[in-house]
C-alpha positions in Angstrom: 97.1 -8.1 -14.9 94.8 -4.6 -15.6 92.0 -2.8 -14.5 89.4 -4.5 -17.5 88.7 -0.9 -20.4 84.6 -0.4 -19.7 82.4 1.0 -21.9 78.2 2.8 -22.0 77.7 -1.2 -23.4 79.7 -3.4 -21.5 83.3 -4.4 -21.0 85.5 -4.3 -23.6 87.6 -7.6 -23.6 90.9 -7.1 -21.0 94.0 -6.3 -23.1 96.2 -8.4 -20.9 99.8 -6.6 -19.4 101.3 -4.2 -18.0 102.1 -2.5 -21.2 98.9 -1.5 -21.4 97.7 0.6 -18.8 101.6 2.1 -19.4 100.5 3.3 -22.5 96.9 5.4 -21.6 97.0 8.8 -21.8 95.2 9.8 -18.1 98.0 6.5 -16.2 101.0 8.8 -18.7 99.4 12.6 -17.5 99.6 11.3 -13.4 103.2 9.2 -13.4 104.3 12.8 -15.4 102.1 15.4 -12.4 103.8 13.1 -9.6 107.1 13.6 -11.3 106.4 17.5 -11.6 105.4 17.4 -8.3 108.7 16.5 -6.9 110.8 18.3 -9.3 108.9 21.3 -7.9 110.0 20.1 -4.0 113.1 20.2 -5.1 113.5 23.2 -7.3 111.1 25.9 -4.3 112.3 23.7 -1.0 115.4 25.0 0.1 116.1 23.8 3.4 113.5 23.5 5.2 109.8 23.0 4.8 107.4 26.2 5.9 104.7 23.1 7.3 104.0 22.6 11.1 104.0 18.9 11.2 105.5 18.0 15.0 105.7 13.8 13.3 108.0 14.7 10.6 109.9 18.1 12.4 113.5 16.8 11.7 112.9 15.3 8.4 114.7 17.8 5.3 112.4 18.2 2.5 114.2 15.0 0.5 113.5 12.5 2.8 109.7 14.0 3.3 110.1 13.6 -0.9 111.4 10.2 0.3 108.7 8.8 2.4 105.9 10.5 -0.3 107.7 8.0 -3.2 107.9 5.9 -0.7 104.5 5.3 -0.1 103.4 5.2 -3.9 105.3 3.0 -3.9 103.6 1.0 -0.6 99.9 1.9 -2.9 101.7 0.5 -6.7 102.5 -2.7 -4.7 98.6 -2.7 -3.1 97.1 -2.5 -6.2 99.0 -4.9 -7.6 97.9 -7.9 -4.8 94.6 -7.0 -5.3 94.7 -7.4 -8.5 95.8 -10.6 -8.2 93.6 -11.1 -6.1 90.0 -10.1 -7.7 91.3 -11.8 -11.2 89.2 -14.4 -10.7 85.8 -12.4 -9.5 83.2 -11.4 -12.1 84.3 -7.5 -12.3 80.7 -5.7 -12.0 79.8 -3.1 -14.3 79.4 0.1 -12.5 79.6 2.2 -15.5 76.2 0.6 -15.2 75.1 1.4 -12.4 75.3 5.3 -13.3 73.0 6.9 -15.8 73.7 7.3 -19.6 76.1 10.0 -20.3 73.9 14.0 -20.0 73.1 13.1 -16.4 76.1 11.5 -15.3 77.9 14.0 -17.0 75.2 17.0 -15.1 75.6 14.7 -11.8 79.3 14.8 -11.2 79.5 18.7 -11.9 76.7 19.3 -9.8 78.6 16.8 -7.1 82.1 18.2 -7.6 80.3 22.3 -6.6 79.1 21.2 -3.8 81.6 19.8 -2.8 83.7 23.3 -3.0 81.4 25.1 -1.6 81.4 22.4 1.4 84.4 23.5 1.6 84.4 26.7 1.8 81.2 26.9 4.0 83.7 24.8 6.4 86.1 27.3 6.0 83.6 30.1 6.5 82.7 28.4 10.0 85.3 27.3 11.6 87.1 30.0 11.3 84.2 32.0 12.7 84.5 29.7 15.3 88.1 30.0 15.9 88.8 27.2 14.7 90.3 25.1 11.8 88.4 25.4 8.4 86.5 22.3 7.8 88.2 19.5 5.2 88.5 15.9 5.1 90.7 15.8 8.4 90.4 17.3 11.6 93.7 19.1 12.8 96.3 17.5 13.8 96.1 14.4 11.9 98.9 13.0 10.4 100.9 14.8 10.8 100.0 16.7 14.7 99.9 20.5 15.4 101.3 23.0 18.1 98.2 23.8 18.1 95.4 22.6 20.7 92.4 21.3 19.0 89.3 21.6 21.7 87.2 18.8 21.5 84.0 20.7 20.7 86.2 21.3 17.4 85.8 17.9 16.7 82.9 16.6 17.5 81.5 20.2 15.0 84.5 19.0 12.7 82.6 14.9 12.5 79.6 16.2 13.0 79.5 19.0 10.1 81.3 16.2 8.1 78.9 13.7 8.3 76.0 16.0 7.2 77.8 17.7 3.9 79.3 15.0 2.6 77.3 11.9 3.9 74.0 12.6 4.6 72.8 15.0 2.8 73.8 13.2 -0.6 73.3 10.3 -0.3 70.0 11.6 1.2 69.3 13.4 -2.2 70.9 10.4 -4.5 69.3 7.4 -2.5 66.1 9.0 -3.5 66.4 8.1 -7.4 69.8 4.6 -7.0 69.1 1.7 -4.8 71.9 0.3 -2.9 73.4 -1.4 -5.6 73.5 1.4 -7.4 75.3 3.5 -5.4 77.5 1.0 -4.8 76.5 -0.5 -1.0 75.6 -3.8 -1.2 78.4 -6.1 -1.9 78.1 -9.2 -4.6 80.3 -11.4 -2.9 80.6 -11.7 0.1 83.2 -14.0 0.9 85.2 -13.1 -1.5 84.8 -9.1 0.0 85.8 -10.0 3.7 88.8 -12.2 1.8 89.8 -8.6 -0.1 89.7 -7.1 3.3 91.2 -8.9 5.7 94.7 -9.2 3.3 94.6 -5.4 2.4 94.6 -4.6 6.2 96.5 -6.6 7.4 99.6 -5.6 5.1 98.3 -1.8 5.3 97.9 -2.4 9.5 102.3 -4.6 9.5 104.0 -1.0 6.9 101.5 1.5 9.6 103.3 -0.6 12.2 107.4 -1.4 11.1 107.6 1.3 8.7 105.3 4.3 11.1 105.8 3.5 14.6 102.7 4.4 15.8 103.0 6.2 19.3 100.0 4.4 19.7 101.8 2.3 20.9 102.9 4.9 23.7 99.6 5.0 25.0 98.4 3.7 28.8 96.3 0.5 28.4 93.1 3.7 29.9 94.1 5.6 26.7 93.5 3.2 24.8 90.2 0.9 26.2 88.9 5.4 25.6 91.0 6.1 23.0 91.0 3.9 19.8 87.0 3.6 20.1 86.8 7.3 20.4 89.2 7.4 17.9 87.2 5.2 15.7 83.7 7.3 16.0 85.1 10.3 15.2 87.0 9.8 12.7 84.3 7.5 11.0 81.8 10.2 11.3 83.7 12.5 10.0 86.4 11.2 6.9 85.5 8.1 6.3 82.0 8.5 6.3 82.4 11.5 4.2 85.0 10.1 1.6 82.8 7.1 1.2 80.0 8.2 0.5 80.9 11.6 -2.0 83.4 10.1 -3.6 83.2 6.1 -4.1 79.7 5.5 -3.7 78.4 8.0 -5.8 80.9 9.8 -7.8 83.1 6.4 -9.3 80.8 4.8 -10.9 79.9 8.7 -12.9 84.2 8.7 -14.0 83.9 5.3 -14.9 80.1 6.0 -17.4 82.0 9.4 -18.1 85.8 8.0 -19.1 85.1 4.0 -19.9 87.9 3.7 -18.1 88.6 2.5 -14.3 92.3 3.8 -14.5 91.2 6.7 -15.3 88.5 6.7 -12.6 91.4 5.9 -10.1 92.9 9.3 -11.0 90.3 11.0 -11.3 89.1 9.5 -7.6 92.7 10.4 -6.4 92.4 13.8 -7.3 89.1 13.8 -5.8 90.1 12.3 -2.1 93.0 15.1 -2.1 91.1 18.2 -3.1 89.0 17.4 0.4 92.2 18.0 1.9 92.4 21.5 1.1 92.2 22.5 4.9 94.5 20.0 6.5 95.3 22.7 9.3 98.9 22.1 8.1 98.8 23.9 4.7 100.3 27.2 4.6 98.4 30.1 1.9 100.8 32.9 2.0 102.5 33.5 -0.7 103.5 31.9 -3.2 105.3 29.5 -3.3 104.3 28.9 0.0 100.8 28.0 -1.6 102.7 26.2 -4.4 104.1 23.5 -1.4 101.1 23.4 0.4 99.0 21.2 -3.0 102.1 19.8 -4.3 102.2 18.0 -0.7 98.6 17.1 -0.8 99.0 15.7 -3.8 102.0 14.0 -2.6 100.1 12.8 0.2 96.8 12.0 -0.6 96.8 11.0 -4.1 98.3 7.6 -3.5 96.0 6.2 -1.3 93.0 8.4 -3.3 93.6 6.1 -5.9 93.6 2.7 -3.9 90.8 2.7 -2.3 89.5 3.7 -5.7 90.9 0.7 -7.3 89.0 -0.9 -4.0 85.9 -0.7 -5.1 86.3 -0.6 -8.6 87.5 -4.6 -8.1 84.4 -4.9 -5.6 81.7 -2.7 -7.0 81.7 -2.4 -3.2 82.8 1.1 -1.5 82.5 -0.6 1.8 85.7 -3.0 0.8 88.3 0.2 1.4 86.4 1.3 4.6 87.4 -1.3 6.8 90.0 -2.3 4.7 92.2 1.0 3.9 90.4 3.9 5.8 88.9 3.0 9.5 91.0 0.9 12.1 93.9 1.1 9.1 95.2 3.9 9.5 93.2 6.1 11.0 91.8 4.3 14.3 96.2 3.3 14.3 97.6 6.2 13.3 95.4 9.1 15.4 94.3 7.5 18.6 97.7 9.9 20.3 96.0 13.2 18.5 92.6 11.7 19.9 93.7 10.6 23.6 95.0 14.7 23.2 92.5 16.4 22.5 90.1 14.3 25.0 92.8 14.6 27.5 92.2 11.3 28.2 94.0 9.9 31.4 
């Protein structure tokens, strides 16, 4: 099983077996980059990492590196499961959903520049308000933070991200392209539902059994209010922005420009990582800390970003990753204790 190669004239007959994927130059570069990240951590980190990570405070750099590699292994297993579940599907030619190459290149470049500008503006607005910069994650997500995050900051973060990464791009592109061209409509609802259910179950089991989220420690009252509030906050501030910006708009254009699903998956992972550059734990106070911050951004977000792209490429439906691998697990499952703390839910 492999991701079939696509061209402007439709999909080519796929070359079967993993060897074709291994020979792909972008896959080789991604593997070399991942190995390089591991080597950088071992060479630069020393005895401890410079990050404010309450949720991983007792871990050594080597231990955190092991966790990152295990997370990659899980993503690869989920990818294999996805390929197997979609093996009999007629895959939509998403390259044809994008405009011709010159227009796709122009739109892609402008959208990436727009995203960089939105990150810059989010940094300035957050700092001017005395808050953390606005990135794709609320400060304290995943790793926690010793700095308190206020309800006002949380709501402003969600509103900003929803507006700049989802509403504005969607309004602009929806005037020019159909819902199907933007990966917003399912071509096989039954198959998508089965895939969502299987992936959601698998990811939830991993989250619960391996990561043991603190959500189980919440009281019934905190769960009653905290779970829906977490879902709504992260759906607006992280899930919809990523879905629209990357998986609805950029993925078809990546496919048009590269002609390669494998390369598109890697580009999706890199774009997803870049949108998290202002995570509250990153430290850019020295060259060494900057390098470690970039490396751990990649180790944390590159693999999940790739898998979200895999789900989109294999279904042509950007909603699949939302329900199977983003909104509910991990965010609602993992970040509910953080939201309970932010909003002082008793």
